[in-house]
C-alpha positions in Angstrom: -59.5 5.6 -71.0 -57.5 7.1 -68.1 -54.1 8.4 -68.8 -52.8 6.1 -66.0 -53.5 3.0 -68.0 -51.8 1.6 -71.0 -53.1 -0.5 -73.8 -51.1 -3.4 -74.9 -51.3 -5.6 -78.1 -49.7 -9.0 -78.0 -48.9 -10.9 -81.1 -47.7 -14.6 -81.0 -46.3 -16.4 -84.0 -45.5 -20.2 -83.8 -43.2 -21.8 -86.4 -43.5 -25.6 -87.0 -41.0 -25.8 -89.7 -37.7 -25.4 -87.9 -35.9 -28.7 -87.7 -39.1 -30.4 -86.4 -39.1 -28.2 -83.3 -41.6 -25.6 -82.4 -40.4 -22.1 -82.1 -42.4 -19.0 -81.2 -41.9 -15.3 -81.4 -44.0 -12.7 -79.9 -44.1 -8.9 -80.0 -46.1 -6.4 -78.2 -47.1 -2.8 -78.6 -47.5 -0.4 -75.7 -49.6 2.6 -76.4 -48.6 5.4 -74.0 -50.5 8.6 -73.3 -49.6 11.6 -75.5 -47.6 13.5 -72.8 -45.4 10.5 -72.0 -44.9 9.8 -75.7 -43.8 13.4 -76.3 -41.4 13.5 -73.4 -39.8 10.3 -74.7 -39.6 11.4 -78.3 -38.2 14.8 -77.5 -35.7 13.8 -74.8 -32.1 14.8 -75.4 -29.5 15.0 -72.5 -27.9 18.4 -71.7 -24.7 18.7 -73.6 -25.3 15.4 -75.4 -22.2 14.0 -77.0 -22.1 12.9 -80.6 -22.7 9.3 -79.4 -26.2 10.3 -78.3 -27.4 9.9 -81.9 -26.3 6.4 -81.9 -27.9 5.3 -78.6 -30.9 7.5 -78.6 -33.3 5.1 -80.3 -32.5 2.3 -77.9 -32.7 4.5 -74.9 -36.2 5.8 -76.0 -37.3 2.2 -76.7 -36.2 1.0 -73.3 -37.9 3.8 -71.5 -41.1 3.4 -73.6 -41.2 -0.3 -72.8 -40.5 0.1 -69.1 -42.3 3.3 -68.1 -45.7 1.8 -67.5 -44.2 -1.0 -65.3 -42.3 1.2 -63.0 -43.4 4.0 -60.7 -40.8 6.5 -61.6 -41.1 9.8 -63.5 -40.5 9.4 -67.3 -38.0 12.2 -67.4 -35.9 10.7 -64.6 -36.0 7.3 -66.3 -34.8 8.9 -69.5 -32.0 10.7 -67.8 -30.6 7.7 -65.9 -31.1 5.3 -68.9 -29.4 7.8 -71.2 -26.5 8.2 -68.8 -26.1 4.4 -68.6 -26.2 4.1 -72.4 -23.6 6.9 -72.9 -21.4 5.4 -70.2 -21.7 2.0 -72.0 -20.8 3.6 -75.3 -17.6 5.2 -73.7 -16.7 1.8 -72.3 -16.9 0.2 -75.7 -19.9 -2.1 -74.7 -22.2 -3.5 -77.3 -25.1 -1.1 -78.2 -27.8 -3.3 -76.8 -29.9 -2.6 -73.7 -29.7 -6.2 -72.5 -25.9 -5.6 -72.3 -26.3 -2.2 -70.6 -28.7 -3.6 -68.1 -26.6 -6.6 -66.9 -25.9 -6.4 -63.1 -22.2 -6.0 -63.5 -22.7 -3.1 -65.9 -25.2 -1.4 -63.8 -22.9 -1.7 -60.8 -19.9 -0.4 -62.7 -21.9 2.5 -64.1 -23.2 3.6 -60.7 -19.7 3.2 -59.1 -18.3 5.4 -61.9 -20.8 8.1 -60.8 -19.8 8.3 -57.1 -17.6 11.3 -57.5 -20.1 13.2 -59.6 -23.3 12.6 -57.5 -24.0 11.8 -53.9 -24.2 8.3 -52.4 -28.0 8.4 -52.2 -28.3 9.3 -55.9 -26.0 6.4 -56.7 -28.4 4.0 -54.9 -31.4 5.7 -56.5 -29.8 5.3 -60.0 -29.1 1.6 -59.3 -32.6 1.0 -58.1 -34.2 2.7 -61.1 -32.0 0.7 -63.5 -32.7 -2.6 -61.8 -36.5 -1.8 -62.0 -36.2 -1.0 -65.6 -34.3 -4.3 -66.2 -37.0 -6.2 -64.2 -39.7 -4.6 -66.3 -38.0 -5.6 -69.6 -37.2 -9.1 -68.4 -40.9 -9.4 -67.6 -41.9 -8.2 -71.0 -39.5 -10.4 -72.9 -40.2 -13.6 -70.9 -43.8 -13.0 -70.2 -43.3 -13.6 -66.5 -44.0 -11.5 -63.5 -41.3 -9.1 -62.3 -39.4 -10.5 -59.2 -40.8 -9.7 -55.8 -39.1 -6.6 -54.3 -37.8 -7.4 -50.9 -37.5 -4.6 -48.3 -36.0 -4.4 -44.9 -35.7 -1.5 -42.4 -32.6 0.5 -42.8 -31.9 0.1 -39.1 -32.4 -3.4 -38.0 -32.6 -4.4 -34.4 -30.1 -6.7 -32.7 -31.4 -10.2 -32.6 -31.0 -10.5 -28.8 -30.8 -8.1 -25.9 -27.8 -8.1 -23.5 -30.0 -9.9 -20.9 -31.1 -12.5 -23.4 -27.5 -13.1 -24.5 -26.5 -13.5 -20.9 -29.3 -16.0 -20.3 -28.2 -18.0 -23.4 -24.6 -18.1 -22.4 -25.6 -19.3 -18.9 -27.8 -22.0 -20.4 -25.1 -23.0 -22.9 -22.5 -23.3 -20.1 -24.8 -25.3 -17.9 -25.8 -27.7 -20.6 -22.4 -28.3 -22.2 -21.4 -31.9 -22.3 -18.2 -33.0 -20.5 -16.5 -33.6 -23.9 -16.7 -29.8 -24.6 -14.5 -29.0 -21.6 
């Protein structure tokens, strides 16, 4: 098996005894390559505060679950996910990745970093965290990750000056008498 691939084991359990309603629970196991596993297991932020011991297992779990579904380096994912988790801890947020990875918390986290890192790094952090969230939402709900939309950074104006002039002339010529 190539190191670029992952193996996944899915387990589904259906319970018929809960108030006459069906309920199901599933879990999955991702088997990562040894290098990726070692990086995740050994990761510790530089100058890690005492809170790192509290959030480390969840950070490692999030990255392990998402690393195969995103195209980013595992070390960088660990760094940004750990930074988010430690920020969330300082803010008094619940120690749950689904809380950390809410849009409003990702936004507040990256805005809090603006003075520490450049604007492009802020956008990069936000993108990485959104991709991690997308990967985890897919894994939890069993649905495909949302389509990533992309547009050029420098869009063209919809009409040239000549076209605008022609449109204005047409509009003036075709205006009803009530418009005057």
